C-alpha positions, 0 to 999 in steps of 0.5 A: 472516492477522493483519496490519494491513490484514487486521484493518482489513478484518475491522473494516470487514466487521463494521460493514457493513449489506450485503455488499460486492460486488467484481468477480469476487466469485463466484469462490472466493478464498484468504482470505489472498492474495485471489487466486482459489484456483487461482492462490493467491499465498501461497507467494510471499510475500517475507521481507525486513527494513525499517527504515522503517514504513508508515502506510496511511490507507485510504478506506472500501472499500479494505480490501474490494477484492481488488485493493488493494495496501496488503495487499501492503505489510502482507504484506512490511513488519512495521511497517505500520499501517492505519486507516480514514479518516473526515472527521468523526473520527480514530482515537486509535491513529493520533494516538498513532502520529503522536506516537510519538517513535520515528518520523519521519512523512512524508505522501506526496503530489504536491508540485504541490498543496502549499505548497512550504515543506512539500515535500521530495524526500528522506528526511533521518533525524533521530537516533534516529528511523525514517521513517514513510511515511503513504500515502493508499490511495484513488483519486486523487479520494478521496486529494485530498479526504483530504489536504485534510480531514485537518488532523492531517497538516498538521504533517508534511513532504510527500514528493513523489516524482519518479518517471520510470517509468510505472505497471505496475499493471494491475488498475484503470484510471487515466486517467494512467500516472503515477498509481501504485498504493499498493504502487508508491508504498511501494516508491519510499519504501522506496528513498529510505529506504535499504531497497533490498532491501525496495523491490525485493522489494515491486516484484517481489511486486506483479508476481507478484500482478498476474500471479496475479490476472489469470491467475486471472481469465482462467482462464489457466495459470501458468508459475512458472519465468518471469522474473516469478516468478524475480525474486521468488524471490530474496526468498523 
């Protein structure tokens, strides 16, 4: 596995002073999909093209969590970058990406917490540029802190998603149904950018990942002919 989130995970593990103990860490997991080996997801990885890119700013332990859905984005979207977030320092590679004239960055965050002159609800393409969605991959409390304490993001428009659906993500608890996981947010952004097929594939991949993860955790058999798998099969 060599995508951006896998590399960030390896970097994070290399500098750890003690092992990261996630829930269910004693179970044998596939190193490429992070699901319990008996319910491996690797054969279900979609293959689609997308014009947009994704930049993941990940809170300290996010790359280590087997439930992290930024990993799914990197599986699917070729132009995905992942950087660890620190309050006191900024990765020079991140700054170089944000300054790259080929990309048109948007920071994705709820508009109700931002000065309204920065808020946009649509992706308007500038000539010769491709959308780059900056996603804060963290809990909601952490993401708010990251947004406030990242002044290098202040120059970019804030894309505020107007989602009417309820979150389908079932692997971590949230007090609010309108708190979406990172992969759900990315799928909405891709749809706004005109990458409809990639958006649908990511949604379908998230559903299959959730099913495999929970079935493995509960030692339940999988029916790979069910509607959830068949929806993803279109993109294989």
